[in-house]
VOMARSE-730654 format. One line per 4 residues: number of its first residue (from 1); their letters; for each residue x negated, y negated, z of C-alpha. Coordinates in steps of 0.5 Angstrom, whole numbers, plus 500, padded with zeros to 3 digits. Layout:
N
NUM	A	X/Y/Z  ...
END
This chain:
532
1	MPEL	262/804/307  269/807/308  266/811/314  263/804/317
5	IFAY	270/801/317  273/807/320  268/807/325  269/800/327
9	IPIV	277/800/327  278/804/334  274/799/337  277/793/334
13	LLVY	284/796/336  282/798/343  280/791/344  286/788/341
17	LMGK	291/793/345  287/791/352  286/784/351  293/781/348
21	SDSM	297/777/352  302/783/354  296/788/354  297/796/354
25	SASK	294/799/360  288/803/360  291/809/362  295/809/355
29	ALPL	291/805/351  285/810/351  288/816/350  292/813/344
33	IAML	285/811/341  282/818/343  287/821/339  286/816/333
37	VYFI	278/817/333  280/825/333  284/824/326  278/820/324
41	MLIV	273/825/325  277/830/322  280/826/316  274/821/314
45	YQHD	268/824/317  270/831/315  267/834/321  268/842/322
49	ANLV	275/842/326  272/847/331  266/842/333  271/837/334
53	HATV	275/841/338  269/843/342  267/835/343  274/834/345
57	VKGL	274/839/351  267/837/353  270/830/353  275/832/358
61	LLAL	271/836/362  266/830/363  271/826/365  271/830/372
65	TPVC	264/826/374  267/819/374  274/822/377  270/825/382
69	IIAG	266/819/384  272/814/384  276/819/388  271/820/393
73	AIFL	270/812/394  277/811/395  277/817/400  271/814/404
77	FRCM	274/807/404  281/809/406  278/813/412  274/807/414
81	ETSG	280/802/414  284/807/418  279/809/423  278/801/424
85	ALNV	271/801/422  272/796/416  275/791/421  269/791/425
89	IRTG	264/790/419  269/784/416  268/781/423  260/782/423
93	LNHV	260/779/416  264/773/418  259/773/424  253/772/420
97	STNP	257/767/415  264/765/413  261/762/407  264/766/401
101	IAQL	258/765/397  254/768/402  258/774/403  259/775/395
105	MIIG	251/775/395  250/779/401  255/785/399  256/784/391
109	WAFA	249/782/389  244/784/394  247/790/397  250/793/391
113	FLIE	243/792/388  240/797/393  246/802/392  244/802/384
117	GASG	237/803/386  239/809/390  245/812/386  247/809/380
121	FGTP	253/813/377  258/806/378  257/807/386  255/800/387
125	AAIA	262/797/385  265/803/388  262/801/395  262/793/395
129	APIL	268/792/392  273/794/398  268/791/403  269/784/399
133	FSLG	277/785/398  277/787/406  274/780/407  280/776/403
137	FPAI	277/775/396  282/776/391  282/783/388  281/781/381
141	RVAI	276/776/382  272/782/386  272/786/380  269/781/376
145	ACLI	264/779/381  262/787/382  262/788/375  257/782/373
149	FNTV	253/783/379  251/790/377  247/789/371  240/787/373
153	PVTF	238/793/377  241/798/372  235/797/368  232/802/373
157	GAVG	238/805/375  238/811/380  230/811/382  228/809/375
161	TPIW	232/814/371  234/810/365  227/808/364  223/815/365
165	FGLS	228/819/362  232/815/358  226/813/354  224/820/354
169	VISL	226/821/347  220/817/344  213/819/345  210/814/349
173	SPAE	204/813/353  204/812/361  201/805/359  207/804/354
177	LAEI	212/806/359  209/802/365  209/795/360  216/797/358
181	AWQA	218/797/365  215/790/366  217/787/360  224/789/362
185	ALVN	224/787/369  221/780/367  226/778/362  232/781/367
189	TIAA	228/776/373  229/770/368  236/772/366  239/774/373
193	PFVV	240/766/376  244/765/370  248/771/370  249/770/378
197	VAGL	251/763/377  256/765/371  259/771/375  260/766/381
201	ALVV	263/761/377  269/766/375  270/768/382  270/762/387
205	SSRK	276/757/387  271/751/386  265/750/382  263/745/387
209	LIWQ	262/751/392  257/753/387  253/747/387  253/746/394
213	NLTF	250/753/396  246/753/390  239/754/394  242/760/397
217	ILLS	244/763/391  237/762/388  234/764/394  238/771/395
221	TFSC	237/772/387  230/772/387  229/775/394  232/781/390
225	TLPY	229/780/383  221/778/385  220/784/389  223/788/383
229	LLLS	219/785/378  212/786/382  214/793/383  216/794/376
233	KFST	208/794/375  207/800/379  213/804/379  219/806/375
237	EFPS	223/809/380  223/804/386  224/797/383  231/796/384
241	LLGG	232/801/391  226/797/394  228/790/391  235/791/393
245	LIGL	233/793/400  228/787/401  233/782/398  239/784/403
249	VCSI	235/783/409  232/776/406  240/774/404  242/776/411
253	VLAK	237/772/415  238/766/410  245/766/411  245/767/419
257	HNIG	240/761/419  245/757/414  239/756/410  241/753/403
261	LQKN	248/754/405  253/748/405  252/745/412  259/745/415
265	TPKD	261/752/414  267/753/419  266/759/424  271/764/424
269	PESA	274/765/431  274/772/431  267/773/429  265/768/435
273	QAIT	267/774/440  260/778/441  259/785/438  254/789/441
277	PATV	249/792/436  252/799/438  259/797/435  256/795/429
281	LKAT	251/801/428  258/805/429  262/801/424  257/801/419
285	FPLW	255/808/419  259/810/413  255/805/409  248/806/412
289	ATVL	249/814/412  251/813/405  245/810/403  240/814/407
293	MLIA	244/820/404  243/818/397  236/816/398  235/823/401
297	TRVQ	238/826/395  235/822/389  228/821/391  224/827/388
301	ELGI	219/827/393  223/829/398  225/836/395  233/836/396
305	KPLL	234/833/389  231/839/385  235/844/390  242/840/388
309	LSNE	240/840/381  238/848/380  242/851/375  239/858/375
313	PAWA	246/862/374  248/866/380  255/868/377  257/868/369
317	FSLG	263/869/366  265/870/359  271/866/357  272/868/350
321	QLGE	272/863/345  272/858/350  265/859/352  261/862/357
325	LKIS	262/859/364  256/859/369  256/857/377  249/856/380
329	ASLV	248/857/388  247/850/388  254/849/385  252/847/378
333	VSLN	258/849/374  256/849/366  260/851/360  256/853/354
337	HIFQ	257/854/347  264/851/347  268/854/341  262/858/339
341	TPQS	259/851/338  252/848/340  257/843/345  256/845/352
345	WQHS	258/841/359  255/841/366  257/838/373  253/838/379
349	ILYV	258/838/384  253/837/390  249/832/386  254/827/383
353	PSLL	256/822/389  263/825/391  263/830/396  256/828/398
357	PFVV	256/823/400  263/820/400  267/826/403  262/828/408
361	IALA	261/821/410  268/820/410  270/826/415  264/824/419
365	TLWL	267/817/420  274/819/422  271/824/427  266/818/430
369	HRQG	272/813/431  277/819/433  282/815/429  285/816/422
373	SAKE	288/822/418  284/825/413  291/828/410  293/821/410
377	ALVH	287/819/406  288/824/401  295/823/399  293/815/399
381	TKQK	287/817/394  292/822/390  296/816/389  291/811/387
385	MAGP	288/816/382  294/817/377  293/812/372  285/812/372
389	FFAL	285/820/371  289/819/364  285/813/362  278/816/364
393	LGAL	280/823/360  282/818/354  275/814/355  271/820/355
397	VFVQ	274/824/349  273/817/345  266/816/347  264/823/345
401	LMML	268/823/339  264/817/337  258/820/338  259/826/334
405	GDSA	254/827/329  247/825/332  244/820/327  250/820/322
409	SAVN	255/819/328  260/813/328  256/809/334  249/810/330
413	QIGN	253/807/324  255/801/327  248/800/330  245/801/324
417	HLAR	250/796/321  248/791/326  241/792/325  241/790/318
421	LTGA	246/784/319  241/781/323  234/783/320  228/779/322
425	NWEF	231/776/328  232/783/331  228/782/337  233/777/339
429	FAPF	239/781/338  236/788/340  239/787/347  246/787/344
433	LGAL	245/794/341  243/797/348  249/794/351  254/797/345
437	GTFF	251/804/348  253/803/355  260/800/353  261/807/349
441	SGSA	258/811/354  258/808/361  251/810/362  244/806/361
445	TISN	241/812/361  245/815/355  245/808/352  237/809/352
449	LTFA	237/816/349  242/814/344  239/808/341  231/808/343
453	GIQQ	230/812/336  234/807/332  230/801/336  224/805/334
457	SISA	225/805/327  227/798/326  221/796/330  217/799/325
461	QLEL	221/797/319  220/790/321  213/790/324  215/788/331
465	SLVA	212/791/338  216/797/340  214/796/347  218/789/347
469	ILAM	224/792/343  225/798/348  224/793/353  230/789/350
473	QSVG	234/796/349  233/797/357  235/790/358  241/791/354
477	AAMG	243/798/356  244/794/363  248/788/361  253/793/358
481	NMVC	255/795/365  259/789/366  263/791/359  264/798/360
485	INNI	271/801/360  269/807/364  267/802/370  272/797/369
489	VAVN	277/802/370  274/805/376  273/798/380  281/797/378
493	SILG	283/804/381  279/803/387  282/796/388  289/798/386
497	LEKQ	289/793/380  294/795/374  294/793/367  288/788/368
501	EGYI	282/791/364  283/787/358  284/780/363  277/783/366
505	LKRT	274/785/359  275/778/356  271/775/362  266/779/363
509	VLVL	264/779/355  263/772/356  257/773/361  255/779/357
513	LLYG	254/774/351  250/769/356  246/774/359  244/777/352
517	TVAG	242/770/349  238/768/355  235/775/355  234/775/347
521	TASV	231/768/348  226/770/353  224/776/349  222/772/343
525	LLLA	218/766/347  215/771/352  214/778/349  209/780/344
529	PQHG	212/779/337  207/783/333  208/790/331  205/795/336
END
């Protein structure tokens, strides 16, 4: 019991520090909580000091991934801004529709849906948020919208990774995996309209605007989720990617013809000026080139992904007690046996979406437009990254320490405790365990890897359908994306927001509760209740 109490204390304290009226910034709160957890692991859990210190080092190194992604995204959009590309994109979107609902749905929902299917890693918010901000939406509302919208497609994430890899810790037949994918997609499709409308309600200036454009909202939502649902019957890799692509095209066509939108939407004088297809193609180069490069480097069948992830060491160096450093020809850097423990770290420089595609596309954009400065964009990026850098260091150390100990970890103790509290009603509450995993780890894949075993054990004890429970785990892992501290810090840093993490979290958690309630109810009513 004392361990369980101490497992909860860091979470409660973190929520308090970031949620109170004079909230502490994430760059201060997260390192502080990480330090608290460090002492809890040593004193209360009595883990081996060497292992705890190795875990701290691993957490610090793991922060390199989100730091690189955020820095790359900031660099790309600064280059788009100074090159003039963003101005043309803004005018082009206003040419499609000046209706704020249409713009939010096209960029924040459908385009982000597509990006999630291609990349994951928090890339959708990194790409969509600056575009919406450039259209005149307040930064804080853009952050909330992007976090809430980037949930439904996360179940299949980057070419299905959360499903086919995230659930690989459980021995599942291809038929069971396919059924999990279908059931998760079905529940997400049912929940999507509620999530989208709730997200818009927190973002737009008037609720009346939602009612006036409700037909378009539903058409845009289902133009992504219905193909996504259909595709989940045949593939775990492409539901989000192709669903997002189909939905994006449909949403643009619907908005262009004012279908389902408020009829008296004013025209933008600038957008009335003719924009040639060549101008649009050139201005949107950073967007479509990024998408194409992400697809090319993520789809296994194209053969590029295995090359970028090849970890066959080309160079190896001993760092003494710190471990063994290895670098592959594909620039996959790894540090093994940190402090002579099983802890290890790996970073794929060319695969993590930073250098490729963000930096390469950014430099190509400057060259294409013949204006803007890479040096100025770099200075701008450095200034923007100061706060998020320390926040992410703290967040990743906190997460790694909370997950230390495998089945006896603080995270698993919380999960098991919640399962005992809910008892036979677990099928309704199963998504919230998945969300808890993503809240901690920042990844639906890691949430599934962490909690699939617990979900399997609970389903066996309560004689519930394993397939249904794992489907709800996958749904929950996706919905947890909107409350994940890493993601909130990332989108805040990209938009230049400070000390707003608590404000955002208090709002996204409300939508999380709605999402979980709808998902849990749909599961109880529609998915097989018997043990299977």
